[in-house]
C-alpha positions in Angstrom: 96.1 99.1 88.4 96.4 101.1 84.9 96.5 98.7 82.1 97.5 99.0 78.4 96.1 97.0 75.5 98.8 95.8 73.4 99.0 94.3 69.9 97.8 90.9 68.8 98.5 88.0 71.2 99.8 90.4 74.2 98.8 90.1 77.6 98.3 92.9 80.1 101.5 94.4 81.5 101.2 95.7 84.8 103.5 98.6 86.1 106.7 97.0 87.2 106.8 94.7 84.3 104.3 91.9 85.9 102.5 89.9 83.2 99.0 88.9 84.2 97.0 86.5 82.2 93.6 87.4 84.0 90.5 85.4 84.9 86.9 85.4 84.2 83.8 83.4 83.1 82.6 82.2 79.8 79.4 82.9 78.1 77.3 81.0 80.7 79.0 82.5 83.6 81.3 79.3 84.3 84.9 79.9 85.3 87.0 80.2 82.0 89.9 77.8 81.3 93.4 79.1 81.7 94.7 80.9 78.7 91.4 82.4 77.6 91.9 85.5 75.2 91.8 89.0 76.5 88.6 89.4 74.4 87.0 86.5 76.1 87.7 87.5 79.6 86.6 91.2 79.1 83.4 90.2 77.2 82.5 87.7 79.9 83.0 90.4 82.6 80.8 93.0 80.6 78.3 90.2 80.2 78.2 89.5 83.9 77.5 93.0 85.0 75.0 93.7 82.1 77.1 96.2 80.0 76.4 96.7 76.3 79.5 95.7 74.4 80.7 94.0 70.9 83.6 92.0 70.0 84.7 92.9 66.4 87.0 91.2 63.9 89.5 93.7 62.3 87.2 93.7 59.0 84.3 95.2 61.2 82.2 92.1 61.6 80.5 91.5 65.0 82.0 88.2 66.3 80.1 88.5 69.6 77.7 90.9 71.4 76.5 91.0 75.0 72.8 90.6 75.7 72.6 94.1 77.1 73.9 95.3 73.7 71.2 93.5 72.0 68.6 94.7 74.1 69.7 98.2 73.7 69.0 97.8 70.0 65.7 95.9 70.4 67.4 92.8 68.7 68.6 89.3 69.5 72.5 88.6 69.7 71.8 86.3 66.8 70.6 89.1 64.9 73.8 91.0 65.4 76.7 88.5 65.3 78.0 87.9 62.0 76.9 91.4 60.7 79.0 94.3 59.7 79.2 96.7 62.6 78.4 99.7 60.4 75.1 98.3 59.3 73.8 98.8 62.9 74.1 102.6 62.4 72.3 105.0 60.2 73.7 106.2 56.9 75.2 109.5 58.3 77.0 107.4 61.1 78.0 104.2 59.0 81.0 106.1 57.2 82.3 107.7 60.3 82.2 104.3 62.1 84.1 102.8 59.5 86.9 105.4 59.5 86.8 105.1 63.5 87.4 101.3 63.4 90.4 101.8 61.0 91.9 104.5 63.4 91.3 102.2 66.4 92.9 99.2 64.6 96.1 101.1 63.2 96.3 103.4 65.9 98.7 103.2 69.2 96.3 100.9 71.1 94.6 103.3 73.4 91.0 103.8 73.8 89.1 105.6 70.9 85.7 107.2 71.3 83.1 108.3 68.8 79.5 109.6 69.0 76.9 108.1 66.6 73.3 107.3 65.6 72.4 103.7 65.8 69.4 102.1 64.2 66.3 100.7 66.1 63.4 98.7 65.0 60.7 100.7 63.2 63.1 103.5 61.8 64.0 104.5 65.5 67.3 106.0 66.2 69.6 105.8 69.4 72.3 108.4 70.1 75.3 106.4 71.4 79.0 106.7 72.5 81.2 104.0 71.4 84.7 103.4 73.1 87.0 100.9 71.6 90.3 99.4 72.1 92.4 96.6 70.4 92.4 93.2 72.3 94.2 89.9 71.9 92.1 87.1 70.3 92.9 83.4 69.7 93.4 83.9 65.9 94.9 87.6 66.1 93.7 91.0 66.8 90.2 91.9 67.8 88.4 95.1 68.8 86.3 95.5 72.0 83.6 98.1 71.8 81.9 99.3 74.8 78.6 101.2 73.8 76.7 103.7 76.1 73.3 105.5 75.6 73.9 109.3 75.2 70.8 111.4 76.2 69.6 113.3 73.2 67.1 115.3 75.0 63.9 114.2 73.0 60.6 115.6 74.0 58.5 113.3 76.1 55.0 112.6 75.0 52.8 114.0 77.7 49.3 115.4 77.5 48.9 119.1 78.7 47.3 117.9 82.0 50.4 115.7 82.9 52.9 118.7 82.1 50.8 121.0 84.3 50.2 118.6 87.3 53.4 119.7 89.1 51.9 123.0 89.6 48.7 121.6 91.3 50.9 120.2 94.1 51.6 121.8 97.3 55.2 123.0 98.1 56.9 120.9 100.7 57.1 123.9 102.9 53.6 124.6 103.0 52.9 121.1 103.4 55.0 120.9 106.6 53.3 123.8 108.0 49.8 122.2 107.8 51.5 118.9 109.4 52.9 121.1 112.4 49.4 122.7 112.9 47.9 119.3 113.1 50.5 118.1 115.6 49.8 121.2 117.7 46.3 120.6 117.8 45.4 118.9 121.3 42.3 117.2 119.8 43.5 115.2 116.9 41.3 113.3 114.5 42.6 109.9 113.2 44.8 110.8 110.4 47.5 109.3 108.3 50.6 110.3 106.2 51.6 108.7 102.8 55.0 108.9 101.1 55.0 107.8 97.6 58.3 107.1 95.9 58.9 106.4 92.0 60.6 102.8 91.9 63.9 102.5 90.3 64.4 106.2 89.5 68.1 106.1 89.6 68.1 103.3 87.2 65.8 105.1 84.9 67.8 108.4 84.8 71.1 106.5 84.5 69.8 104.7 81.3 67.7 107.5 79.6 68.7 110.6 81.2 67.2 113.2 83.7 64.6 114.5 81.4 63.0 111.1 81.1 63.0 110.6 84.9 61.0 114.1 85.2 58.5 112.8 82.5 57.8 109.8 84.7 57.5 112.2 87.9 55.0 114.4 86.0 53.1 111.4 85.0 52.8 110.2 88.6 51.8 113.5 89.8 48.9 113.7 87.3 47.9 110.1 88.3 48.0 111.0 92.0 45.7 114.0 91.4 43.3 112.0 89.3 43.2 108.8 91.3 43.1 110.2 94.9 40.1 111.5 96.6 40.0 115.2 96.0 40.0 116.4 99.6 43.6 114.8 100.2 46.6 117.0 100.4 49.2 116.1 98.0 52.6 117.7 98.0 55.9 117.3 96.3 58.5 115.7 98.8 61.6 115.4 96.8 62.9 114.6 93.3 60.9 111.5 92.9 58.7 111.7 96.0 55.3 112.8 96.9 53.6 113.4 100.3 49.8 112.8 100.8 48.1 113.9 104.0 44.9 111.8 104.6 42.9 113.9 107.3 40.0 111.9 109.1 41.3 108.5 107.6 41.8 105.4 109.6 44.9 103.2 109.0 42.9 100.5 107.2 41.4 103.1 104.8 44.9 104.6 104.0 46.2 101.1 103.2 43.2 100.5 100.9 44.0 104.0 99.0 47.5 103.1 98.7 47.1 99.6 97.3 44.6 101.0 94.7 46.9 103.6 93.6 49.7 101.1 93.3 47.5 99.0 91.1 46.4 102.1 88.9 49.9 103.1 88.2 51.6 99.8 87.7 52.6 99.1 84.1 51.3 102.5 83.0 53.7 105.5 82.3 54.6 108.1 79.6 56.2 107.5 76.1 59.8 108.5 75.7 61.6 108.5 72.5 59.4 105.6 71.3 59.7 103.7 74.5 56.9 103.0 76.8 58.2 103.9 80.4 56.5 101.3 82.5 56.1 102.7 86.1 55.5 101.6 89.5 55.6 103.2 92.9 56.5 102.1 96.7 54.3 103.6 99.4 55.0 104.1 103.1 52.2 104.9 105.5 52.1 106.2 109.1 49.1 106.6 111.3 49.6 109.7 113.7 50.1 108.7 117.1 50.0 110.8 120.3 53.7 110.1 120.9 54.4 112.1 117.5 55.2 115.5 118.5 57.2 117.0 115.5 56.9 117.0 111.9 60.4 115.9 111.4 59.5 112.7 113.5 56.6 112.0 111.3 58.6 112.4 108.0 61.3 110.2 109.4 58.9 107.4 110.2 57.2 107.5 106.8 60.5 107.7 105.1 61.5 104.4 107.0 58.2 102.9 106.0 58.7 103.5 102.1 62.4 102.4 102.5 61.0 99.1 103.6 58.7 98.9 100.6 61.7 99.6 98.3 63.6 96.8 100.1 60.9 94.3 99.3 61.3 95.0 95.6 59.1 97.9 95.0 55.3 98.2 93.8 54.6 97.6 97.7 52.9 99.3 100.4 54.4 99.2 104.0 52.9 100.6 107.3 55.2 101.9 109.9 54.9 99.7 113.1 55.0 101.6 116.3 56.3 98.8 118.3 58.7 99.6 121.3 61.9 98.8 119.5 61.2 101.1 116.6 60.1 103.9 119.1 63.3 103.4 120.8 65.4 103.5 117.5 63.5 106.6 116.3 64.0 108.4 119.6 67.6 107.4 119.7 68.1 109.0 116.1 66.6 112.3 117.3 68.6 112.3 120.5 71.7 112.0 118.3 71.2 115.1 116.4 72.0 117.6 119.2 74.8 115.4 120.3 76.2 115.4 116.7 75.7 119.3 116.4 77.6 119.6 119.7 80.5 117.5 118.4 80.7 119.4 115.1 80.8 122.7 117.0 83.5 121.6 119.4 85.6 119.4 117.0 84.8 116.2 119.3 86.0 113.7 116.7 88.8 111.2 116.5 90.3 109.8 113.4 91.2 106.0 113.1 93.4 104.6 110.3 92.8 101.4 108.5 95.7 100.1 106.4 95.2 98.8 102.7 97.5 96.0 101.6 99.3 95.8 98.4 98.5 92.1 97.0 100.3 92.1 93.6 103.9 93.1 94.6 106.3 94.5 97.3 104.5 96.4 100.2 105.8 99.8 99.0 104.5 103.0 100.8 101.8 102.5 103.2 98.2 103.4 102.4 95.1 103.4 104.3 91.6 104.9 104.8 90.6 107.5 107.7 87.7 106.3 109.6 86.0 108.7 112.0 84.6 108.2 115.6 82.6 110.7 117.6 83.4 111.7 121.3 80.1 112.1 123.2 79.6 114.1 126.2 80.8 111.2 128.7 84.1 111.0 126.6 82.9 107.6 124.9 83.7 106.8 121.4 80.6 106.3 119.2 81.0 104.6 115.8 79.9 106.1 112.6 76.9 104.1 112.4 75.3 106.0 115.1 75.9 109.5 113.8 76.6 109.5 110.0 72.9 108.4 109.2 71.8 111.3 111.1 74.3 113.6 109.4 73.3 112.6 106.1 69.6 113.1 106.9 70.2 116.6 108.2 72.9 117.7 105.7 75.7 118.0 108.2 78.3 115.6 106.3 80.0 118.6 104.8 81.1 119.7 108.3 82.4 116.2 109.1 84.3 116.4 105.8 85.8 119.6 106.6 87.1 118.4 110.0 88.7 115.2 108.3 90.4 117.1 105.9 91.7 119.6 108.4 92.8 117.0 110.7 94.6 114.9 108.1 96.5 118.0 106.6 97.5 118.8 110.4 98.9 115.3 110.9 100.9 115.2 107.5 102.2 118.7 108.4 103.2 117.5 111.8 104.8 114.2 110.7 106.5 115.5 107.7 109.6 113.1 108.2 107.2 110.2 108.0 105.5 111.2 104.8 107.9 109.4 102.4 106.6 106.3 104.0 103.0 107.2 103.0 101.7 106.4 99.7 98.3 108.0 100.3 95.6 108.6 103.1 92.1 108.0 101.9 89.3 110.4 103.0 85.6 109.9 102.5 83.4 112.6 100.9 79.7 113.2 101.0 77.5 114.3 98.1 76.9 117.5 99.9 80.4 118.4 99.6 80.9 117.4 96.2 77.9 119.6 95.0 78.8 122.6 96.7 81.1 125.2 94.7 82.0 126.9 98.0 83.0 123.5 99.5 85.2 122.9 96.5 86.9 126.4 96.9 87.5 125.6 100.6 89.0 122.1 99.7 91.3 123.5 97.2 92.5 126.4 99.5 93.2 124.0 102.2 95.2 121.6 100.1 97.1 124.6 98.4 98.1 125.7 102.0 100.0 122.3 102.3 101.7 122.1 98.7 103.3 118.6 99.5 100.0 117.2 100.8 98.2 116.8 97.6 99.9 113.8 96.4 99.3 112.2 99.7 95.5 112.6 99.6 92.9 110.0 98.1 89.3 111.3 98.1 86.7 108.5 98.2 83.4 109.0 96.6 80.3 106.7 96.7 78.6 105.3 93.5 75.4 107.0 94.7 77.2 110.4 95.0 78.8 110.1 91.5 75.4 109.2 89.6 73.3 111.9 91.4 75.9 114.7 91.0 77.9 113.8 88.1 78.7 117.3 86.7 79.6 119.0 89.9 81.6 115.7 91.0 83.5 116.0 87.7 84.3 119.4 88.5 85.4 118.7 91.9 87.6 116.0 90.7 89.2 118.0 87.9 90.3 120.8 90.3 91.7 118.6 93.0 93.5 116.5 90.5 95.4 119.4 89.4 96.8 119.5 93.1 98.0 115.9 92.8 95.0 114.4 94.5 93.8 110.8 93.6 90.3 109.4 93.8 88.6 106.1 94.7 85.1 105.0 93.8 83.6 103.3 97.0 81.1 100.6 97.4 81.6 99.6 93.8 79.2 96.9 92.4 76.2 97.9 94.4 74.8 99.4 91.4 76.9 99.2 88.3 75.4 102.2 87.1 78.7 104.1 87.1 80.3 101.9 84.9 79.8 104.2 81.7 81.2 107.3 83.6 84.0 105.5 85.3 86.1 105.4 82.1 85.8 109.4 81.6 86.6 110.3 85.3 90.0 110.7 86.8 89.5 107.6 89.4 92.5 105.8 90.3 91.0 103.2 92.6 87.9 101.0 92.6 86.8 99.7 96.0 84.8 96.4 95.3 81.9 96.4 97.8 82.1 93.8 100.7 79.0 92.1 99.5 81.2 90.7 96.6 84.1 90.0 98.9 82.6 88.0 101.8 82.3 84.4 101.2 84.3 84.5 98.0 86.7 81.7 99.7 83.7 79.3 100.2 81.3 80.1 97.4 82.7 79.4 93.6 79.8 81.8 92.2 81.0 84.5 94.5 84.5 84.2 93.4 83.4 84.2 89.7 81.6 87.2 90.1 84.4 88.9 92.1 86.9 88.0 89.3 84.6 89.3 86.6 84.4 92.8 88.5 88.1 92.8 89.1 88.9 92.1 85.3 86.3 94.8 84.3 88.0 97.3 86.3 91.4 96.6 85.2 90.2 96.7 81.6 89.1 100.2 82.5 92.4 101.0 83.7 91.7 101.2 87.4 93.6 99.6 90.4 91.2 97.5 92.6 90.7 97.3 96.4 88.7 94.6 98.1 86.8 95.8 101.0 86.0 93.6 104.0 88.8 91.0 103.6 88.1 89.6 106.9 90.0 86.3 106.6 93.3 85.0 105.5 91.7 82.7 103.2 90.0 85.5 101.5 93.3 87.2 101.0 94.5 84.1 99.2 91.6 84.2 96.9 92.0 87.9 96.2 95.6 87.2 95.2 94.8 84.3 93.1 92.3 86.3 90.9 94.6 89.4 90.8 92.8 92.0 93.0 95.5 94.6 93.5 94.9 95.6 97.2 92.9 94.5 100.1 91.3 96.3 103.2 89.8 94.7 106.2 90.4 92.9 109.5 92.7 90.2 107.8 95.0 93.1 106.9 94.6 95.1 110.2 91.9 96.4 112.5 91.7 100.3 112.6 93.8 102.2 115.1 94.0 105.8 116.2 95.7 108.0 113.5 98.2 109.0 116.3 99.5 105.4 116.3 100.4 105.5 112.6 104.1 106.6 113.1 104.8 103.8 115.4 103.1 101.4 112.9 105.0 102.6 110.1 108.5 102.1 111.9 107.5 98.7 113.0 106.0 97.4 109.8 109.4 98.1 108.0 110.7 95.3 109.9 108.1 92.7 110.6 104.8 93.9 109.1 102.0 95.5 111.0 102.8 94.6 114.6 100.4 92.4 116.5 100.4 94.8 119.6 98.8 97.6 117.5 96.3 95.2 115.8 95.4 93.9 119.3 95.1 97.5 120.8 93.0 98.7 117.8 90.1 96.1 118.3 88.2 98.6 120.2 87.9 100.8 117.0 
C-alpha cells in the first residue's frame, strides 16, 4: 500500500482515506504500546531486519541509531546518538548534508536522497547513499534517514599470485571432458570429485559489491592452488564455485584433504577498502560409483552435497550418500528432464489460479497468481515441485515463462467481458528471462499485441533474481512498466538483502514469505517479526501480501497488524484458470464458492 509521510503528528493515510496507526516493536524487540510514534515504529522495523538507519531531530542531532548503522561506521550507538549528523561525514560532504537535511525538513515530505562520504575510524571513508523523509515524533517532527553503502570500486589488496591464480584453473568445459573420459573408462580407479563454494558470497557482494566478491574468489583460487596436492585437477565451476578432481584417491583421503583446506582458509582473506574479508568455504564430495554413467549426474550429486554443507551453516564438508533413496531421487530428476522437454515442445501445461484477498477494505476487483502444472505422457498433472527445479538447473525456465505469458494473454483476450472484474493476474518470472534482452523484447512485443492487457498483468520476481541480476532486472521492469504492468517481489524476508534496492525499483507489491506467516497466530515472536516486516514495507511505499495464509486465525492476525492482502488455503485453494469466470460471477454474490474451493483441492 503506497503511503505518504505527513507533517508533524500525522499518521499514515492509506488510499481511500483510511488512517492506520501501525504496529511494531520497541528497541528490545517487544511489541510496542499503542500510539507509538511513526519514528519509533519505523526504526523498530529497521532494527529488527538489521538495516542501517538514523532518527534525527530537526536541528540535525542524532536521536537514535540502529545497531547496523553503528556497525557500518565502526562505532557503538552511544558514540553516535547525541552527535550532529554532519559530524559523521567528511568535510566535503558536511555542507552538502546540512543543506540536504534543510530541504528534507522544509520540503513537501517525499523521500530525499544524497550521495556522501562518511567518516570511518583511522581516517577511513565510506561512500554511502542517504534517503530521508520526515516522520511524526512524540514531541514534533523528526527525520528518518536510511543509509546504504555505495560501491566505490576500490582496488583490492592482492598480491600478483592471487590476481593471476584464475588463469591457472582449468575451464569448466575442459574439466567436464576429463570427467566424461573417466566415466567412459571400463576400468576405473577409485576417484573422488570435490565442489568448493565460497560461503555467504551473496551477502558479501550485496554489502561490498561484485568487485569485493571477485577479490575473495581470486583469493580462494590462489589458496586452492597452494594448499592442494599439485597432481589434483582444479577448475572454475561457477561464479563462486570450484571443482577438484581427485584421481586415485579414496573417500577417506578426499575428506581429509577437504577438511584440511577448510581449516587453511577459515578466517583468512584479502583486504578490501581497509577491511579484512574473512573467508570460509563449504565443500561437497562424491566418490565415483559404477552406477554413475554421466558427467551431469556426477555434477548434480556433488552440488547436492555442497548444498547440504551450506545448509549446516557453512565452513563444512559433506559427502554424498549413495543410499537407495538418494539414488531414486537422483534418477527421478534425470528422468524428469526429457519429460519436461517434451512438455515444452508440445505446450503440455495447464494454468491454475489462486486468488489473493484484500484484507484492508472492500474486496474490489479480483486478483490472483497463476500457478503452472505439467501434463505428463499419461495425462496426469504434475506439480511444479517435480519439474521446476529441473527447469532451473537446465536453463529451461524461460520457455515456461513464455508459455505462461502467452496463455495468460490468450485468456484475457478470450474473456474480455470479464476483465473489468479483474485487478491483476500475477505471473512468476525466473532470472533467465529477466537477464535476457531478447526475452525482454519478446515480452514487450507480446504485451503490445494486447494493448489492454498490460494493466492486468503483474510480474513476480524473487529476491535472488533481483539481487543477482539487478541491472537487467531494472531494465526489464522499466520497459514493462511503461506498458502499465505491475510488479511484485516474491518470497520477501528470506534474505533482506533487497531492502536497499526496493526503494528505487517500481515494485508495487511485496509478498512476505510463508516462513514468517505460518505460526503467527500462535507464536508472539513470529507475530512481532511479521508486523515489523509489514511496517517496513509500508514505510517504503509498498503494498504487502502474506503468503501461505492457511488458517482463518492467521487471516485475523494479518488484519490486526495491517497486512494489505493474503494468499493461501484460508482464502482459496488453486483452481484451473478456465474456472475463473464462474468464480468471478459467483463471488460477487457470496464470496468464493465452496464448490469451486472443494473441486480445486486436487491442484
